[in-house]
N, C-alpha and C positions, 0 to 999 in steps of 0.2 A: 792337638790332632784336629784336622779339618773334617767336619761332618759333611758327608756327601750331600750335595744339593744345597749347602748353606749359602752359596752365592746367588741362589735364585731370589730375585727381588721380592716376589710374593712371600716366600718363606721368611725373608728378613723382616718384612713388614709385620707378619704374623708374630714372629718372635718379639718384635718391638711392642706389639699390642699386649702380649702376655706379660712382658716385663713391666709395662705401665700398670697393669692390673695388680701384679705382685707388689709393686711399690705402694700402690694405694691401699692394699690390704694391710701393709705394715704401718703406713703413716696414719690411716684412719680406718680401723677395722669396722667400726659401726657404720660409717658411710658406705664402705665396700659391701657389707652384709645387706644394707638396705637396697643398694643398687642391684645386687644379684637377685634378691627376693622379688624386687619389682619386675625384673626381666622374666623371671620364672612365672610370676603370677599373670603377666600379660601374655606370655606364651601359652599358658594353660587355657586362658580365656579364648585365645585365637584358635586353639585346636578343639575347643568344646563344640560338639555337634549341635545343630538346631533341634529344638524339641517341639513337637506338635502341640498346638493349643486348641484350635477349633477348625472346622471346615464349613465353608459357605458355598451354596449353589446359586448361580446367577445366570440369567439368559444373555446370550450374545446377540445383539441386535444388528450388528454390522461390523466389518464389511460383508461377512457371511454369517447367517444365523446359526446358532448352536447353543451348547451348554458349556459353562465354565465352572470348574471346581477350584476354589482358592483355599489352599492350606495355609492358615494363619499360624505362624510358629514363633517361638521365642528363641533368640540367638544372641549370645553374649558379644558377638562381633559387631552388632548394631548398637551404636551409642544411644544413651538416653538424651532427651533435649536438655540443654543447659539450664532452662528455666521454663515455667509453665507457659510463658508468652511465646516461646520459640516453636517453630514447626517440628513435628514429630519425624525423626529420621526413619526411613523405610528401606529395606533391602529386598531384592527379588531375584529369583532364578529364571531359567529359560522356560518358555512356554512350550508344552508338549501336547500333541493330539493322540488320543488312544481310541481303539475300536474294540468293543466287547459285544460280540454277537452282531445285532443290528444297530446297537447304540454307538454313536461316535461323540466323544466329548473332549474337552481340553482341560489341562491341569496346570496350575501356576502356584508356586510357593512364594508367600510374602512374609517377611520376617520383621519383627519389632524387637526393641530392647526388652529384656525380662522385667525391668522396672516399669515400663509403660504398660505391659500386659498385667502385671500384678496390681497396679493402681486401678486398672479398668475392670478387673475381674468381679468385684462386688457390685458394680454399678451397671445396670442394664443399658442405660442411655450411653454411657461411655464406651461400652463394648460395641454398641451399634455404630457409634461414630468411628471407631477403629475399623470396623468392617466396611463402612463406606469409604474410608481412606484407602483401604486395600483395593477396593473396586476402582477408585480414582487412579491409584498407582498403576493398576493393570491397563487402564485406558490410555494413560500417558505413555507408558513404556512400550506397549505392544500395539498401539494404534487401533484398539478395539472400541466399539460403542456398546456399552453394557447398560442393562436395566438397573435402576436404583433399587428395585425390589429384589430381595434375596431371602433365602431360607437357610437357617443354621441346621446342619445335619447332626444326627445323634453321635456318629463317629467323629473323632477329632482329626481324622486324616483320610484323604482319598489316595489309595494306593499304599505302597509300603514305605516305611521309614527310610530304607536304603535308597529308594527312588527319590525321595525328597532331598536327601543329602546329596545325591549325585546331581540333581538339577541345580542345587544351590552352589555346590562346590566345583563341579566340572564345567569347563567352558564348552561352547557348542563346537568349536573347531580346535584341532590340535594347536598348541602353542609352541613357539620355538623354545629351545632349552633356556632355562633361567640363566641370567648373566652371573658371572662369578662374583663372590663377595668383594666389595670395594674396600680393600684394606686401608687406603688413605682416609676414607670416610670414618671407618671405625677408629683409626688412630686419632683423628681430629676430635672425635667425641670423647674418647678415653682421656686424651690430653686435656680437653676442656674440663672434664670431670675432675682430673687430678689438680688442675689449676684452681678449681673451685674449692677443693679440699684444703689446698695450701693457703688459699685466701680467706678461709673461714666460712665459705658459702655452704649451701645445703644441696649437694649434688643429686640426692635422691628425689628432690622435689620437682625438678623440671626437665630432666634429661630423658630422651627417648633414644634407645639404641636402634639405628637403622641398618638394614642389611642391603641397602641399595645405594646408588651413587647420588640420588636426588636429594634436594633440600627438604622435601616434604614427605612425611611418612605415607606410604602407599600400601595397599593390601599385597600379600605375598604373591597372589596371582592377579594380573590385570583383568578387570572385568568380572572379578569374583562376586562382588555385590555392587549395587548401585544405591548410594545413600543420598537422600534429600537432606542437605546440610542446612544449617541455620543461615548461611549466606545466600541461599537460593530462595526463590519465591515459593511459598508453601502451595501445596496442591489445593485447588478449589474444593471446598468441602461443604455440601449443602447442609444447612442448619435446620433445626426443628422449630417451626414457627409457633408463636403464641396461639393457643386454641382453647375452646370451651365446648364441652359436650353436655347437653341438657335433655331431660326427658319431658316430653309434652303429653299430658294425659288426654285421652279422647273425650269427646262430649256426646251425650245421649246414650241410649242403650247399646248401640252398636258402634260407639266411637272407637276409632283406631288410635292406639298410642303411637307416638312418633319420637324419633331421636333427631335432635337438631345439633349440628356441629358447626360452630362459627370459628373461622380461621383468619387471623390477621396476616396479611401479605404485603408489607411495605416494599415498595419498589416494583410491584407488579401492577400493570396498567390495563390488562385485558385478560378475560377468561381464556382466551386462546393460548396464553402462555402456560396455562395449568394443564397437567395431565392427571386425570382423575379416574380411579378404578375402585368399584364398590362390589363386594361379594356379600353373602349372607352373614359372614363372620367378621369382616374387617373392611377398612378403607385405606387407600393409598393415594396420597396427593404428592405430586412432584412438580417443581419448577426448576428447570435445568440450571445447575450451578448455583442455585439460590436456596431452595427449600426442599425438604424431604420429611413427610409425615406419614407414618404407618402405625395404625392403632386398631386394636380389637374392639368390636362392639360388645357392650355388656349383655346384650340379648340378640337373638337371631332376627334379622331384618329381611324384608322383601326388596331385593335390589332393583326390581322393576319399577318400584314407586319412587325411586330416588330423584330428587331435583336439586339443582345447584344454581344459586344466584350470586353474581359478583357485583359488589358496590364499588364503583370507580372512585367515588369521593372518599370513602373510608378505607379503600383497598382491603375489603373484607369479603371472603367467600363464605356463603351460608349453604350448608348441605342439609337437606331434610329427607328422611326415609322412614317408612312405616315399619313397625315391629310386628312380626308374625305372631 
């Protein structure tokens, strides 16, 4: 008896696909089980929602001044770097502007691999580097000019978790309907898998099931995330320069104690390249795309007494400030 619709080419291809899977399950049950488990595991990771990790607040310097909150989150869709020498992959959502009363601010979600965040969690300096990388990503992807000075908020998320998911998962504009599953591509992959089994290969080791017609695996929604891959140039990330802080005792009965901070800046040729900010509690030194140093003073200082001298021969900046 002829089954209605059995002459449909797509249905024939689907039936052929399932027939191949059935044959493989009989000829090599272990390989078939490994293959199915691998697809289920990857599918579960792909559907796993992003998890908030921290939130930083940074000033927008241009093209229009404002405030930006960056939600740093953990997302299994973002791969970990293949080695410590490779750039860190980064994913990001759309940039939104909100108004609460008289305050207007922007929100951006930036995602890293859970492995990257887990490795950085116990190390304050590594966390700071990831936050600077998130700032650099925001500048590149959205054409912003941001301050390198930021603050980490007590809450780990600005807004709601659902809003964060929507910004990362939903595109800005409606997309056309997804193309139908390319049955020939599936058949080719299953056929290749079966050939590997018959030839003694390990199909579960390197096969990726694709639901599109392309040769390279793509996200299920175009534009879902933007990943900085190892084949691309890494984002420029300012590094922490070598420095030394010393306490100088005052002389005489009314001698004033001072703090002296010496910072080595190889590659810097003029004090004009340095952006220096000193408060009673801390100091911030920035050299665009080269150096970033933010540190707390061990004691309260009088910022009005601060002086800075740059030695062009040794490329060293010396900052002196009196202690209150």
